[in-house]
N, C-alpha and C positions, 0 to 999 in steps of 0.2 A: 504494500500500500504506500503510495507517495504521500509527501507532506501535504499536498493540495487535497488529496482524498480525505485526509484526517483533519482538515481545517474547516471550521464553520464561521460564516460571516453573519453577524446580526446587525441590522440597520434599525436603530431606535427611532420610532415615529409616534410615540404615545403621548407627547406633551399636549397641553391645552391650547397652544398657539394663540394666547390672548391678544398679543400685539398684532397678529396677522388679520384677525377678524375673518370676514368672508371675501377678502379682496380677490378679484377675478373669478369668484365663484368656485374656487378649488382650494384644497389644502395646500399649504406652502410647499410641501414635498412634490407637488405636481405642477409647479410653475414652469413655464417653458423657457428653454434656452436653445436657440438654433433648431427648433423643430422637435425637440424631445424634452420630456419633463426632467426635473432635477433628479428624481428617483430612478428614472430610466437611464439617465447618464451614468449614475453611480453603478447600476447593475451592469451596463455595457462595459465600463472600464474594468470591473471585476471579472466578468466573463472573459474578456479579452486577455486576461492574465491567468486563465485556467481555473478560476474559482466557480464551483458549481453549487455548493451547499449554502444558499443565501436565504435568510429569513428576514422578512419585514415584521417588526414588532409593533403591532397596532391593532385597534379594534375597528378601524375604518377600512371597509372592504375595498374602497376605491384605491387603496394603496397596494393592492396585490398586483404588482406590475410584472410583465414578462413571465418568466417561469419561477419567480421567487415564491416561497411559501409564506403564508400569513400566520403569525403566532400571536394569539391574544393573551397579553399578560394578565395575571390575576390581580396584581396591584401596580399602580402606575402614578401615584400622586407626586412622587419625586423621581427624577431621572435615576437616582441610585436604586430606588424601589423597583422601577421598571427593569433595570439591569438584573437585580436579584431574581425577578420573576422568570428570567430566561435560563436559570441554572440548569434545567434539564437539557438545554440545547448545547451547552459548552462542549467543545471537542478537544482533540489533542492540541490544537492551536485555535484560539478564538479571536476573531477580529470584530471589534465593536465600532461601528460607524454611526453617523447621525444623518437622518433623512433630510434635514433642512440645511445641509452643508453642500456648497458647490465645490467639488474636488477637481483639482487639475490632474493631469496624467502624472506629473511629477510627484504630487502628494500621494496618489495611490501607489505608485512605485515605491515610495519611501515606506509607507505603512506596511506593505506586504513583504518588504525585504527582511524584516526581523522574524526569525523562525523559533526563537525560544525566549524565555524570561518574560518580564512585564515591561511594557513601554507605553507611554502616553504621548500623543502627537498634538502639537498645537503651536500657537504664536504667543510670544511673551508680552507683546504690547501692541501699539498702534500699527496698522498696516500701511506700508508705502504704496500698495497696489490698489486696494479697494477703498482706502481712506477711512476705514473703520478705526475709531479711536481706542478700541479695547483689545486686550488679549483674548484669545479663544482657545478652547480645546476641541479638536476635530475628530479624534478617534483614540482608541487604546486597544492593546492586544496583550494576550497572556497565554502561556502554555499550560499543559495539564498539571505540571509540577507546581505551578503558581496558583492553581485554582483555589486551594484552601486559603491562601493569603488574600485573594480577591474577595472571597466570601466573607472573611473576617472583617476586612476593611469596609466593604460595602454595608455590612450590617451595622458597623459603628457609625457610618455616615447616615444611614437611615434612622438610627436611634437619635442622633443629633438633630436631624430634621424634625422628628416628632417632638423634640424639646424646643423647637423654635429656629433651628438652623435651616440651611437652604437645600441640602440633599442633592447637590449638583455634581457634575464630573470634576469640577475644580476641587471640591472637598474630597472626592475619592482620590484624586492625584496627591493632594497634601497628606492624606492618611498613608498612602503607599510610600511617599517620600520621607515619612517620619516627622512631618511638620504638624503643628496644631492646625485645626481645620480652618481657622481664619487667618493663617499666616501666609502672606503673599510673597513667597520665596520660590526659587527655582534651583534645581540641581541638574547635573549632567548625566547621571546614571540611567534614569528612566525617561526623562523628558527629552523628546526629540523635536527639534524646531522645524516647522513648516512655514515659510514666509514667502508666499507667492500669491496668486489670485484666489487661492482657496479661502473661503470664508463662510461663516454662518449667516443665514438670512432669517431675521425675525419679524421684520415689518415691511409693509408695502414700499416705504421710502428706501430701505436697504435693497430691496429687489430692483426697484427702478434704477437706482444708482449703479448696481452691478450689471444689470442687463444692458444699460447704456454703454458701459465700459466694454462689455463683452462684444457688443455690436461693432464698436470701433475697432477692436482688435481683429475680429473675424471679417471685417469689411474688406473689399477689394480696393477701396479708395485709400491711396497712400496719404491723402490729406487727413483723413480720420485717424489713421494709424499714427501719423506724426503728432497729432494733438494729444494722443494718449502717451506716446513715448516722451514728448517734451514735458508733459506734466510730471512724469517720473523724474526727469532730469532736474527740474526745478524744485521738487519736493525732497530729493535725496541729496546727501553730501556729494560734492563733485567727484570725489575719488571712488565712490561705490555705485553711482548712478549707471554707468555703462554696464556693469556686471548685472544689475537688476534688469536692465533693458534686454540683455541677451537671454536672461532666464525667462522673461516674459514672452519672447518670441517662440520659445520651444515648449512652454509648459502646458498650454491648453490642449 
C-alpha cells in the first residue's frame, strides 16, 4: 500500500459563515473562481497529486462536490469540535484543509510534501499578495503516531472553548507548540509558512477583492497583469519584491 492509499484528506466546511450571509446565493465554499467553485478547485488540485480519499465535513449536501464523500459531524460548534468529530476518519496520514480557503498549487504542494509528524501550515501576519491584514492558518497534517497527541490537544482546546475560549485552529496550533492558548508566538518545528495568494475568505468584501486580483493575474491583458505586479513592487521592500513577483507568476 502506498502512502497516498493510506492518506485521508478532510476538508472542514461546518462553520456558520456568519460574515458571509447569503451572498451570491451559495455557501462561500462554492464561490466561483475561473469557472469552478472554491471547493472544486481544492478537490482538483488534490486529485491531480494522486489523493483519492477526500471527505467534505459538513451537513450541507450542496457541498458534496465531485467524487468527495460527505461526512456529517456530530458536533461542530467550534472548529476544534468539528475536527474531533472526524476521529473515525483519521488515517495513516491525515491532511486537514479548510473549505473556505483559496489554495495555490504551491500551497498544496507544500502541504502534501510532509509525510510524517505534525505540521501546521499558515501565514504569520499580513499578506503582501491579497492585502489581508491578518495571519491565517490554512491546513494541518499528522501521522498515525501523532494521533493521540492531536486528540489530547484538540480536547483541551474544546474544553477551553466551552469555558469561554475560541476553539479555533490557532488555539490547536498553540497547544501543539506548547504555548498557552492565547499566546501569539511562533516556532519553526511544526509551523510551516505559506505566503502567496493562498488565503481564507470570510466575507463578500474579501471574495470580491481576491476575485478581482485573480482576474488580473489570469487575464491575457498585460496591462492588468502589470497593475497587479506593480502593486506588489510598491507594497514590498525593494530587495524582496522581485522574488515575490516571480513566485506569483508560477503559483496559481
